[in-house]
MMTF fields as JSON, N, C-alpha, C and O atoms, coordinates in Angstrom:
{
  "mmtfVersion": "1.0.0",
  "mmtfProducer": "UNKNOWN",
  "numBonds": 515,
  "numAtoms": 516,
  "numGroups": 129,
  "numChains": 1,
  "numModels": 1,
  "chainsPerModel": [1],
  "groupsPerChain": [129],
  "chainIdList": ["A"],
  "bondAtomList": [4, 2, 8, 6, 12, 10, 16, 14, 20, 18, 24, 22, 28, 26, 32, 30, 36, 34, 40, 38, 44, 42, 48, 46, 52, 50, 56, 54, 60, 58, 64, 62, 68, 66, 72, 70, 76, 74, 80, 78, 84, 82, 88, 86, 92, 90, 96, 94, 100, 98, 104, 102, 108, 106, 112, 110, 116, 114, 120, 118, 124, 122, 128, 126, 132, 130, 136, 134, 140, 138, 144, 142, 148, 146, 152, 150, 156, 154, 160, 158, 164, 162, 168, 166, 172, 170, 176, 174, 180, 178, 184, 182, 188, 186, 192, 190, 196, 194, 200, 198, 204, 202, 208, 206, 212, 210, 216, 214, 220, 218, 224, 222, 228, 226, 232, 230, 236, 234, 240, 238, 244, 242, 248, 246, 252, 250, 256, 254, 260, 258, 264, 262, 268, 266, 272, 270, 276, 274, 280, 278, 284, 282, 288, 286, 292, 290, 296, 294, 300, 298, 304, 302, 308, 306, 312, 310, 316, 314, 320, 318, 324, 322, 328, 326, 332, 330, 336, 334, 340, 338, 344, 342, 348, 346, 352, 350, 356, 354, 360, 358, 364, 362, 368, 366, 372, 370, 376, 374, 380, 378, 384, 382, 388, 386, 392, 390, 396, 394, 400, 398, 404, 402, 408, 406, 412, 410, 416, 414, 420, 418, 424, 422, 428, 426, 432, 430, 436, 434, 440, 438, 444, 442, 448, 446, 452, 450, 456, 454, 460, 458, 464, 462, 468, 466, 472, 470, 476, 474, 480, 478, 484, 482, 488, 486, 492, 490, 496, 494, 500, 498, 504, 502, 508, 506, 512, 510],
  "bondOrderList": [1, 1, 1, 1, 1, 1, 1, 1, 1, 1, 1, 1, 1, 1, 1, 1, 1, 1, 1, 1, 1, 1, 1, 1, 1, 1, 1, 1, 1, 1, 1, 1, 1, 1, 1, 1, 1, 1, 1, 1, 1, 1, 1, 1, 1, 1, 1, 1, 1, 1, 1, 1, 1, 1, 1, 1, 1, 1, 1, 1, 1, 1, 1, 1, 1, 1, 1, 1, 1, 1, 1, 1, 1, 1, 1, 1, 1, 1, 1, 1, 1, 1, 1, 1, 1, 1, 1, 1, 1, 1, 1, 1, 1, 1, 1, 1, 1, 1, 1, 1, 1, 1, 1, 1, 1, 1, 1, 1, 1, 1, 1, 1, 1, 1, 1, 1, 1, 1, 1, 1, 1, 1, 1, 1, 1, 1, 1, 1],
  "groupList": [{"groupName": "MET", "atomNameList": ["N", "CA", "C", "O"], "elementList": ["N", "C", "C", "O"], "formalChargeList": [0, 0, 0, 0], "bondAtomList": [1, 0, 2, 1, 3, 2], "bondOrderList": [1, 1, 2], "singleLetterCode": "M", "chemCompType": "L-PEPTIDE LINKING"}, {"groupName": "LEU", "atomNameList": ["N", "CA", "C", "O"], "elementList": ["N", "C", "C", "O"], "formalChargeList": [0, 0, 0, 0], "bondAtomList": [1, 0, 2, 1, 3, 2], "bondOrderList": [1, 1, 2], "singleLetterCode": "L", "chemCompType": "L-PEPTIDE LINKING"}, {"groupName": "ASP", "atomNameList": ["N", "CA", "C", "O"], "elementList": ["N", "C", "C", "O"], "formalChargeList": [0, 0, 0, 0], "bondAtomList": [1, 0, 2, 1, 3, 2], "bondOrderList": [1, 1, 2], "singleLetterCode": "D", "chemCompType": "L-PEPTIDE LINKING"}, {"groupName": "THR", "atomNameList": ["N", "CA", "C", "O"], "elementList": ["N", "C", "C", "O"], "formalChargeList": [0, 0, 0, 0], "bondAtomList": [1, 0, 2, 1, 3, 2], "bondOrderList": [1, 1, 2], "singleLetterCode": "T", "chemCompType": "L-PEPTIDE LINKING"}, {"groupName": "SER", "atomNameList": ["N", "CA", "C", "O"], "elementList": ["N", "C", "C", "O"], "formalChargeList": [0, 0, 0, 0], "bondAtomList": [1, 0, 2, 1, 3, 2], "bondOrderList": [1, 1, 2], "singleLetterCode": "S", "chemCompType": "L-PEPTIDE LINKING"}, {"groupName": "ILE", "atomNameList": ["N", "CA", "C", "O"], "elementList": ["N", "C", "C", "O"], "formalChargeList": [0, 0, 0, 0], "bondAtomList": [1, 0, 2, 1, 3, 2], "bondOrderList": [1, 1, 2], "singleLetterCode": "I", "chemCompType": "L-PEPTIDE LINKING"}, {"groupName": "PHE", "atomNameList": ["N", "CA", "C", "O"], "elementList": ["N", "C", "C", "O"], "formalChargeList": [0, 0, 0, 0], "bondAtomList": [1, 0, 2, 1, 3, 2], "bondOrderList": [1, 1, 2], "singleLetterCode": "F", "chemCompType": "L-PEPTIDE LINKING"}, {"groupName": "TYR", "atomNameList": ["N", "CA", "C", "O"], "elementList": ["N", "C", "C", "O"], "formalChargeList": [0, 0, 0, 0], "bondAtomList": [1, 0, 2, 1, 3, 2], "bondOrderList": [1, 1, 2], "singleLetterCode": "Y", "chemCompType": "L-PEPTIDE LINKING"}, {"groupName": "VAL", "atomNameList": ["N", "CA", "C", "O"], "elementList": ["N", "C", "C", "O"], "formalChargeList": [0, 0, 0, 0], "bondAtomList": [1, 0, 2, 1, 3, 2], "bondOrderList": [1, 1, 2], "singleLetterCode": "V", "chemCompType": "L-PEPTIDE LINKING"}, {"groupName": "ASN", "atomNameList": ["N", "CA", "C", "O"], "elementList": ["N", "C", "C", "O"], "formalChargeList": [0, 0, 0, 0], "bondAtomList": [1, 0, 2, 1, 3, 2], "bondOrderList": [1, 1, 2], "singleLetterCode": "N", "chemCompType": "L-PEPTIDE LINKING"}, {"groupName": "LYS", "atomNameList": ["N", "CA", "C", "O"], "elementList": ["N", "C", "C", "O"], "formalChargeList": [0, 0, 0, 0], "bondAtomList": [1, 0, 2, 1, 3, 2], "bondOrderList": [1, 1, 2], "singleLetterCode": "K", "chemCompType": "L-PEPTIDE LINKING"}, {"groupName": "ALA", "atomNameList": ["N", "CA", "C", "O"], "elementList": ["N", "C", "C", "O"], "formalChargeList": [0, 0, 0, 0], "bondAtomList": [1, 0, 2, 1, 3, 2], "bondOrderList": [1, 1, 2], "singleLetterCode": "A", "chemCompType": "L-PEPTIDE LINKING"}, {"groupName": "ARG", "atomNameList": ["N", "CA", "C", "O"], "elementList": ["N", "C", "C", "O"], "formalChargeList": [0, 0, 0, 0], "bondAtomList": [1, 0, 2, 1, 3, 2], "bondOrderList": [1, 1, 2], "singleLetterCode": "R", "chemCompType": "L-PEPTIDE LINKING"}, {"groupName": "GLU", "atomNameList": ["N", "CA", "C", "O"], "elementList": ["N", "C", "C", "O"], "formalChargeList": [0, 0, 0, 0], "bondAtomList": [1, 0, 2, 1, 3, 2], "bondOrderList": [1, 1, 2], "singleLetterCode": "E", "chemCompType": "L-PEPTIDE LINKING"}, {"groupName": "PRO", "atomNameList": ["N", "CA", "C", "O"], "elementList": ["N", "C", "C", "O"], "formalChargeList": [0, 0, 0, 0], "bondAtomList": [1, 0, 2, 1, 3, 2], "bondOrderList": [1, 1, 2], "singleLetterCode": "P", "chemCompType": "L-PEPTIDE LINKING"}, {"groupName": "GLY", "atomNameList": ["N", "CA", "C", "O"], "elementList": ["N", "C", "C", "O"], "formalChargeList": [0, 0, 0, 0], "bondAtomList": [1, 0, 2, 1, 3, 2], "bondOrderList": [1, 1, 2], "singleLetterCode": "G", "chemCompType": "PEPTIDE LINKING"}, {"groupName": "TRP", "atomNameList": ["N", "CA", "C", "O"], "elementList": ["N", "C", "C", "O"], "formalChargeList": [0, 0, 0, 0], "bondAtomList": [1, 0, 2, 1, 3, 2], "bondOrderList": [1, 1, 2], "singleLetterCode": "W", "chemCompType": "L-PEPTIDE LINKING"}, {"groupName": "GLN", "atomNameList": ["N", "CA", "C", "O"], "elementList": ["N", "C", "C", "O"], "formalChargeList": [0, 0, 0, 0], "bondAtomList": [1, 0, 2, 1, 3, 2], "bondOrderList": [1, 1, 2], "singleLetterCode": "Q", "chemCompType": "L-PEPTIDE LINKING"}],
  "groupTypeList": [0, 1, 2, 3, 4, 5, 6, 7, 8, 6, 5, 5, 3, 6, 9, 1, 6, 0, 3, 3, 6, 5, 3, 3, 6, 5, 10, 8, 11, 9, 7, 1, 1, 2, 9, 10, 10, 1, 5, 12, 1, 1, 3, 4, 2, 10, 13, 2, 14, 3, 6, 1, 9, 10, 5, 15, 15, 5, 6, 13, 4, 5, 16, 5, 2, 10, 10, 8, 8, 5, 5, 14, 9, 5, 14, 10, 12, 7, 11, 6, 11, 8, 1, 4, 15, 0, 1, 3, 4, 1, 5, 15, 13, 16, 5, 12, 4, 2, 6, 13, 13, 3, 14, 13, 17, 6, 4, 17, 5, 11, 8, 7, 0, 3, 10, 13, 1, 14, 10, 4, 1, 8, 11, 10, 7, 13, 10, 10, 2],
  "groupIdList": [1, 2, 3, 4, 5, 6, 7, 8, 9, 10, 11, 12, 13, 14, 15, 16, 17, 18, 19, 20, 21, 22, 23, 24, 25, 26, 27, 28, 29, 30, 31, 32, 33, 34, 35, 36, 37, 38, 39, 40, 41, 42, 43, 44, 45, 46, 47, 48, 49, 50, 51, 52, 53, 54, 55, 56, 57, 58, 59, 60, 61, 62, 63, 64, 65, 66, 67, 68, 69, 70, 71, 72, 73, 74, 75, 76, 77, 78, 79, 80, 81, 82, 83, 84, 85, 86, 87, 88, 89, 90, 91, 92, 93, 94, 95, 96, 97, 98, 99, 100, 101, 102, 103, 104, 105, 106, 107, 108, 109, 110, 111, 112, 113, 114, 115, 116, 117, 118, 119, 120, 121, 122, 123, 124, 125, 126, 127, 128, 129],
  "secStructList": [7, 7, 7, 2, 2, 2, 2, 2, 2, 2, 2, 2, 2, 2, 2, 2, 2, 2, 2, 2, 2, 2, 2, 2, 2, 2, 2, 2, 2, 2, 2, 2, 2, 2, 6, 2, 2, 2, 2, 2, 2, 2, 6, 1, 6, 6, 1, 7, 6, 6, 2, 2, 2, 2, 2, 2, 2, 2, 2, 2, 2, 2, 2, 2, 2, 6, 6, 7, 7, 7, 7, 6, 6, 1, 7, 2, 2, 2, 2, 2, 2, 2, 2, 2, 2, 2, 2, 2, 2, 2, 2, 2, 2, 2, 2, 2, 6, 6, 1, 7, 1, 7, 2, 2, 2, 2, 2, 2, 2, 2, 2, 2, 2, 2, 2, 2, 2, 2, 2, 2, 2, 2, 2, 2, 2, 2, 2, 2, 7],
  "xCoordList": [0.966, 0.117, 0.902, 1.673, 0.713, 1.402, 0.911, -0.289, 1.847, 1.499, 0.792, 1.319, -0.397, -1.215, -0.493, -0.586, 0.226, 0.919, 2.018, 2.219, 2.731, 3.755, 3.1, 3.619, 1.971, 1.247, 0.864, 1.059, 0.32, -0.094, 1.095, 1.012, 2.198, 3.41, 3.871, 4.257, 3.829, 4.221, 3.333, 3.842, 2.028, 1.093, 1.293, 1.328, 1.425, 1.63, 2.94, 2.976, 4.011, 5.31, 5.242, 5.758, 4.605, 4.509, 3.712, 4.095, 2.618, 1.816, 2.599, 2.487, 3.39, 4.241, 5.277, 5.543, 5.855, 6.825, 6.188, 6.792, 4.974, 4.309, 4.073, 4.149, 3.788, 3.593, 4.865, 4.805, 6.007, 7.29, 7.577, 8.071, 7.268, 7.549, 6.8, 7.368, 5.544, 4.744, 5.424, 5.599, 5.808, 6.46, 7.762, 8.031, 8.564, 9.84, 9.631, 10.334, 8.672, 8.456, 7.976, 8.365, 7.146, 6.708, 7.916, 8.008, 8.842, 10.062, 10.893, 11.405, 11.023, 11.767, 11.092, 11.76, 9.774, 9.029, 9.176, 9.349, 9.11, 9.303, 10.706, 10.885, 11.699, 13.076, 13.203, 13.807, 12.636, 12.693, 12.03, 12.563, 10.868, 10.162, 10.937, 11.048, 11.467, 12.236, 13.481, 13.969, 13.987, 15.2, 14.917, 15.749, 13.725, 13.289, 14.186, 14.326, 14.797, 15.693, 16.892, 17.266, 17.481, 18.616, 18.181, 18.883, 17.046, 16.548, 16.266, 16.593, 15.657, 15.406, 16.718, 16.824, 17.723, 19.028, 19.652, 20.17, 19.598, 20.197, 19.485, 20.093, 18.215, 17.463, 17.301, 16.625, 17.919, 17.803, 18.59, 19.435, 18.304, 18.977, 20.481, 21.248, 20.902, 22.311, 23.126, 24.356, 22.471, 23.169, 23.185, 22.889, 23.532, 23.701, 22.395, 21.437, 22.344, 21.1, 20.792, 19.693, 21.747, 21.529, 21.081, 20.97, 20.824, 20.454, 19.223, 19.229, 18.178, 16.972, 17.242, 16.659, 18.122, 18.48, 19.17, 19.007, 19.94, 20.605, 19.571, 19.741, 18.506, 17.418, 16.792, 16.497, 16.593, 16.064, 16.965, 16.483, 18.267, 19.223, 19.091, 19.29, 18.756, 18.529, 17.329, 17.377, 16.242, 15.062, 15.42, 15.007, 16.184, 16.576, 17.346, 17.103, 18.28, 19.067, 18.186, 18.432, 17.167, 16.221, 15.461, 15.296, 14.992, 14.236, 15.099, 14.63, 16.354, 17.261, 17.491, 17.464, 17.721, 17.951, 16.743, 16.897, 15.547, 14.314, 13.898, 12.88, 14.695, 14.426, 13.015, 12.265, 12.691, 11.383, 11.244, 12.141, 10.112, 9.837, 9.295, 8.38, 9.866, 9.422, 8.684, 9.03, 7.687, 6.905, 7.85, 8.755, 7.644, 8.523, 8.618, 7.687, 9.745, 10.037, 10.363, 10.552, 10.432, 10.859, 12.173, 12.191, 13.267, 14.523, 14.372, 13.774, 14.925, 14.79, 15.252, 14.639, 16.319, 16.852, 15.82, 15.778, 14.987, 13.957, 12.805, 12.293, 12.408, 11.324, 11.742, 10.968, 12.968, 13.459, 13.589, 13.309, 14.012, 14.138, 12.783, 12.677, 11.747, 10.398, 9.939, 9.467, 10.08, 9.615, 10.401, 9.808, 11.733, 12.522, 12.345, 12.318, 12.225, 11.991, 10.676, 10.588, 9.659, 8.355, 8.425, 7.91, 9.064, 9.149, 9.978, 9.604, 11.098, 11.904, 11.176, 11.321, 10.405, 9.595, 8.544, 8.323, 7.902, 6.906, 7.552, 7.008, 8.711, 9.416, 9.803, 9.63, 10.327, 10.685, 9.489, 9.604, 8.363, 7.141, 6.709, 6.281, 6.816, 6.443, 7.346, 6.877, 8.64, 9.582, 9.238, 9.183, 9.004, 8.672, 7.365, 7.182, 6.452, 5.185, 5.316, 4.32, 6.564, 6.871, 6.234, 5.718, 6.276, 5.812, 4.36, 4.007, 3.534, 2.131, 1.37, 0.615, 1.569, 0.892, 1.741, 2.953, 1.093, 1.836, 2.617, 2.289, 3.643, 4.362, 3.438, 3.627, 2.457, 1.522, 0.676, 0.488, 0.163, -0.634, 0.212, -0.221, 1.42, 2.309, 2.66, 2.693, 2.919, 3.247, 2.086, 2.293, 0.871, -0.305, -0.386, -0.691, -0.112, -0.127, 0.946, 0.671, 2.157, 3.274, 3.024, 3.282, 2.525, 2.261, 1.145, 1.236, 0.101, -0.997, -0.479, -0.786, 0.304, 0.823, 1.725, 1.662, 2.554, 3.478, 2.736, 3.085, 1.723, 0.976, 0.174, -0.004, -0.304, -1.101, -0.254, -0.768, 1.015, 1.87, 1.95, 1.76, 2.224, 2.321, 1.051, 1.128, -0.103, -1.353, -1.378, -1.833, -0.894, -0.897, 0.117, -0.13, 1.236, 2.214, 1.668, 1.863, 0.989, 0.386, -0.691, -0.784, -1.497, -2.572, -1.994, -2.566, -0.868, -0.251, 0.187, 0.042, 0.718, 1.145, -0.04, 0.039, -1.122, -2.3, -2.887, -3.375, -2.848, -3.391, -2.499, -2.979, -1.207, -0.261, -0.552, -0.442, -0.919, -1.089, -2.421, -2.698],
  "yCoordList": [6.64, 5.615, 4.311, 3.976, 3.588, 2.324, 1.284, 1.039, 0.675, -0.351, -1.508, -2.065, -1.869, -2.917, -4.25, -4.964, -4.611, -5.9, -5.949, -6.983, -4.838, -4.786, -4.929, -5.618, -4.282, -4.368, -5.817, -6.279, -6.541, -7.929, -8.842, -9.736, -8.633, -9.419, -9.165, -10.093, -7.908, -7.567, -8.284, -8.89, -8.227, -8.842, -10.352, -10.921, -11.011, -12.468, -12.827, -13.737, -12.118, -12.383, -12.13, -12.915, -11.035, -10.701, -11.76, -12.133, -12.253, -13.286, -14.584, -15.246, -14.956, -16.143, -15.939, -16.838, -14.743, -14.42, -14.483, -15.006, -13.954, -13.932, -15.338, -15.557, -16.299, -17.678, -18.195, -18.804, -17.959, -18.36, -17.552, -18.086, -16.262, -15.37, -15.797, -15.769, -16.187, -16.605, -17.766, -17.739, -18.784, -19.959, -19.568, -20.004, -18.751, -18.318, -17.469, -17.644, -16.553, -15.658, -16.425, -16.092, -17.437, -18.261, -18.95, -19.046, -19.428, -20.06, -19.053, -19.374, -17.84, -16.79, -16.47, -16.369, -16.311, -15.99, -17.11, -16.835, -18.358, -19.483, -19.474, -19.735, -19.175, -19.102, -18.009, -18.224, -16.844, -15.743, -16.133, -15.857, -16.776, -17.185, -18.265, -18.21, -19.238, -20.316, -19.791, -20.405, -18.669, -18.076, -16.713, -15.807, -16.58, -15.253, -14.624, -13.402, -15.414, -14.82, -14.161, -13.037, -14.865, -14.315, -13.114, -12.103, -13.223, -12.139, -10.895, -9.781, -11.081, -9.931, -9.265, -8.039, -10.1, -9.566, -8.788, -7.687, -9.368, -8.724, -7.436, -6.557, -7.319, -6.116, -5.142, -4.122, -5.456, -4.556, -3.274, -3.221, -2.263, -0.968, -1.068, -0.227, -2.099, -2.246, -2.941, -2.944, -3.514, -4.287, -3.565, -2.373, -4.304, -3.773, -3.176, -3.911, -1.858, -1.238, -1.563, -1.284, -2.146, -2.457, -3.898, -4.333, -4.641, -6.052, -6.22, -7.052, -5.448, -5.563, -5.139, -5.695, -4.159, -3.76, -4.896, -5.048, -5.691, -6.842, -7.868, -8.506, -8.028, -8.921, -8.374, -9.135, -7.069, -6.444, -6.692, -6.897, -6.674, -6.965, -8.385, -8.64, -9.306, -10.697, -10.762, -11.429, -10.066, -10.039, -9.462, -9.995, -8.376, -7.767, -8.75, -8.839, -9.492, -10.444, -11.562, -12.054, -11.966, -12.978, -12.411, -13.094, -11.158, -10.548, -10.417, -10.655, -10.039, -9.918, -11.289, -11.435, -12.302, -13.668, -14.202, -14.894, -13.883, -14.363, -13.475, -13.723, -12.438, -11.517, -10.919, -10.93, -10.405, -9.789, -8.597, -7.761, -8.534, -7.445, -6.253, -6.389, -5.111, -3.878, -3.044, -3.068, -2.323, -1.473, -0.549, 0.04, -0.42, 0.44, 1.854, 2.353, 2.472, 3.854, 4.011, 5.133, 2.923, 3.001, 2.233, 1.026, 2.898, 2.164, 1.068, 1.281, -0.102, -1.246, -0.916, -1.357, -0.152, 0.118, 0.811, 0.57, 1.672, 2.349, 1.405, 1.403, 0.615, -0.342, -1.345, -1.644, -1.868, -2.816, -2.144, -2.764, -0.882, -0.158, -0.028, -0.196, 0.273, 0.39, -0.961, -1.048, -2.006, -3.33, -3.848, -4.313, -3.773, -4.297, -3.437, -3.959, -2.122, -1.247, -1.555, -1.571, -1.798, -2.137, -3.464, -3.583, -4.452, -5.763, -5.712, -6.321, -4.996, -4.925, -4.145, -4.462, -3.142, -2.429, -3.347, -3.336, -4.137, -5.091, -6.132, -6.463, -6.646, -7.631, -7.006, -7.626, -5.779, -5.09, -4.923, -5.121, -4.567, -4.413, -5.753, -5.818, -6.807, -8.15, -8.573, -9.149, -8.284, -8.608, -7.793, -8.339, -6.48, -5.615, -6.018, -5.783, -6.629, -7.076, -8.478, -9.128, -8.93, -10.243, -11.372, -12.338, -11.236, -12.288, -12.67, -13.847, -11.641, -11.837, -12.748, -13.619, -12.547, -13.39, -14.631, -14.628, -15.675, -16.861, -16.493, -15.506, -17.273, -16.991, -16.961, -16.147, -17.834, -17.865, -16.592, -16.007, -16.161, -14.933, -13.725, -12.876, -13.667, -12.555, -12.545, -11.486, -13.713, -13.81, -13.342, -12.682, -13.679, -13.22, -11.695, -11.081, -11.096, -9.634, -9.038, -8.123, -9.557, -9.037, -9.213, -8.305, -10.372, -10.636, -9.727, -9.193, -9.547, -8.665, -7.245, -6.615, -6.753, -5.386, -5.254, -4.253, -6.251, -6.222, -6.352, -5.699, -7.189, -7.439, -6.205, -5.965, -5.433, -4.249, -3.1, -2.238, -3.072, -1.958, -1.772, -0.651, -2.825, -2.605, -2.043, -1.278, -2.399, -1.867, -0.346, 0.354, 0.152, 1.601, 2.274, 3.382, 1.634, 2.202, 2.226, 3.197, 1.16, 1.093, 2.159, 2.823, 2.329, 3.321, 4.721, 5.529, 5.009, 6.322, 6.538, 7.635, 5.502, 5.638, 5.836, 6.619, 5.152, 5.302, 6.705, 7.255, 7.283, 8.624, 9.695, 10.764, 9.412, 10.381, 10.739, 11.904, 9.764, 9.973, 10.561, 10.789],
  "zCoordList": [-10.192, -9.6, -9.494, -10.393, -8.42, -8.191, -9.188, -9.301, -9.908, -10.893, -10.189, -9.226, -10.669, -10.045, -10.009, -9.01, -11.069, -11.091, -10.037, -9.401, -9.845, -8.8, -7.434, -6.556, -7.262, -5.997, -5.69, -4.565, -6.679, -6.447, -6.186, -5.343, -6.893, -6.63, -5.201, -4.49, -4.788, -3.42, -2.408, -1.465, -2.585, -1.636, -1.575, -0.484, -2.725, -2.744, -2.051, -1.222, -2.386, -1.76, -0.266, 0.529, 0.113, 1.528, 2.284, 3.393, 1.714, 2.379, 2.542, 3.573, 1.534, 1.664, 2.761, 3.558, 2.789, 3.828, 5.21, 6.146, 5.347, 6.647, 7.175, 8.384, 6.298, 6.731, 7.392, 8.46, 6.768, 7.344, 8.598, 9.591, 8.55, 9.667, 10.926, 12.018, 10.791, 11.947, 12.654, 13.872, 11.894, 12.472, 13.162, 14.281, 12.498, 13.059, 14.305, 15.3, 14.261, 15.393, 16.623, 17.743, 16.436, 17.575, 18.201, 19.425, 17.374, 17.897, 18.693, 19.765, 18.166, 18.865, 20.198, 21.227, 20.179, 21.405, 22.434, 23.621, 21.999, 22.922, 23.509, 24.699, 22.685, 23.173, 24.235, 25.287, 23.957, 24.922, 26.235, 27.31, 26.149, 27.363, 28.116, 29.34, 27.396, 28.035, 28.74, 29.689, 28.28, 28.849, 29.471, 29.416, 30.067, 30.506, 31.566, 31.589, 32.44, 33.442, 32.762, 33.095, 31.818, 31.081, 30.237, 30.186, 29.589, 28.733, 29.566, 29.155, 30.739, 31.625, 32.02, 32.052, 32.322, 32.696, 31.531, 31.717, 30.342, 29.168, 28.765, 28.154, 29.099, 28.73, 29.897, 29.769, 31.026, 32.176, 31.914, 31.021, 32.694, 32.548, 32.797, 32.328, 33.539, 33.899, 32.808, 32.864, 31.845, 30.81, 29.471, 29.385, 28.436, 27.083, 26.555, 26.317, 26.369, 25.891, 24.43, 23.95, 23.729, 22.317, 22.091, 20.944, 23.158, 23.0, 22.107, 21.2, 22.351, 21.524, 20.081, 19.15, 19.895, 18.528, 17.789, 16.579, 18.518, 17.901, 17.448, 16.408, 18.221, 17.803, 16.518, 15.597, 16.459, 15.244, 14.049, 12.935, 14.275, 13.21, 12.692, 11.504, 13.58, 13.166, 12.236, 11.202, 12.601, 11.729, 10.361, 9.33, 10.354, 9.083, 8.213, 7.01, 8.821, 8.026, 7.473, 6.371, 8.222, 7.722, 6.533, 5.522, 6.642, 5.548, 4.297, 3.184, 4.482, 3.339, 2.714, 1.492, 3.569, 3.089, 2.326, 1.32, 2.802, 2.157, 0.984, 0.337, 0.716, -0.397, -0.333, -1.309, 0.838, 1.04, 0.102, -0.001, -0.575, -1.509, -0.722, 0.092, -0.977, -0.327, -1.37, -2.552, -0.936, -1.831, -2.595, -2.004, -3.902, -4.705, -4.136, -3.504, -4.372, -3.972, -2.494, -2.025, -1.758, -0.361, -0.259, -0.501, 0.093, 0.249, 1.31, 2.365, 1.003, 1.907, 3.322, 4.293, 3.442, 4.78, 5.664, 6.87, 5.075, 5.868, 6.197, 7.316, 5.225, 5.472, 6.542, 7.452, 6.434, 7.433, 8.799, 9.825, 8.815, 10.083, 10.766, 11.981, 9.985, 10.554, 11.106, 12.239, 10.301, 10.727, 11.927, 12.9, 11.868, 12.988, 14.232, 15.347, 14.053, 15.201, 15.891, 17.118, 15.081, 15.65, 16.409, 17.52, 15.799, 16.45, 17.726, 18.728, 17.704, 18.92, 20.013, 21.193, 19.643, 20.645, 21.254, 22.465, 20.409, 20.913, 21.824, 22.877, 21.418, 22.247, 23.581, 24.63, 23.546, 24.786, 25.71, 26.92, 25.157, 25.962, 26.546, 27.698, 25.77, 26.242, 27.403, 28.385, 27.282, 28.36, 29.606, 30.707, 29.437, 30.586, 31.259, 32.453, 30.492, 31.087, 31.684, 32.004, 31.828, 32.402, 31.592, 32.154, 30.267, 29.356, 29.647, 29.713, 29.819, 30.207, 29.24, 29.671, 27.941, 26.954, 26.677, 26.889, 26.208, 25.778, 24.511, 23.852, 24.168, 22.926, 21.707, 20.803, 21.682, 20.554, 20.507, 19.44, 21.675, 21.73, 21.329, 20.55, 21.873, 21.557, 20.071, 19.444, 19.517, 18.091, 17.229, 16.21, 17.63, 16.88, 16.884, 15.862, 18.029, 18.132, 17.219, 16.444, 17.316, 16.521, 15.028, 14.239, 14.647, 13.23, 12.727, 11.622, 13.518, 13.108, 12.882, 11.869, 13.832, 13.72, 12.495, 11.782, 12.253, 11.125, 9.804, 8.821, 9.786, 8.554, 8.13, 6.936, 9.085, 8.766, 8.234, 7.521, 8.562, 8.157, 6.646, 6.176, 5.854, 4.405, 3.787, 2.825, 4.307, 3.767, 3.9, 2.996, 5.019, 5.21, 4.283, 3.808, 4.022, 3.098, 1.679, 0.949, 1.292, -0.042, -0.17, -1.203, 0.854, 0.818, 0.613, -0.119, 1.253, 1.086, -0.354, -0.893, -0.973, -2.366, -3.286, -4.232, -3.031, -3.883, -3.76, -4.747, -2.581, -2.375, -2.997, -3.373, -3.106, -3.638, -5.084, -5.465, -5.887, -7.329, -7.688, -8.865]
}
C-alpha cells in the first residue's frame, strides 16, 4: 500500500510545481503564438520532425531542475516521458489547429490534462495493494 505521508508530500509538491508550471506554460504558449509562422515552419512535414520532442526535453529539464517528486515505484524517466509526450502532443495539436485557442485557454487545457494524470497513477497504486 502507498504510504499516506509520501502521498501527501507528493500532492503538496506537485501542487506547488503546478503553480509555477502554469505561469511558465502560458509564457511558452505566448511565445509559440507570437512566432507562429516560424513554429509552423519548424513543425511542418518538410522540417525537423524532432522539433516538438526538443520542446518536451525542455520541459523535462525544468522538472529535473525543480526536483519534481514522482510517485514512488515509477522511474522518473518514464514519468517524464509520459508528461512531456502528452504536452508535446497537445502543443502539436494546437499548432495544427492554427492556434485556435488563446495561450491562456490552451494553457488551461494542458495544465488540466497534466494535473489529472498523477491522480490516475496514484489510483492504480492504491488498487494494486
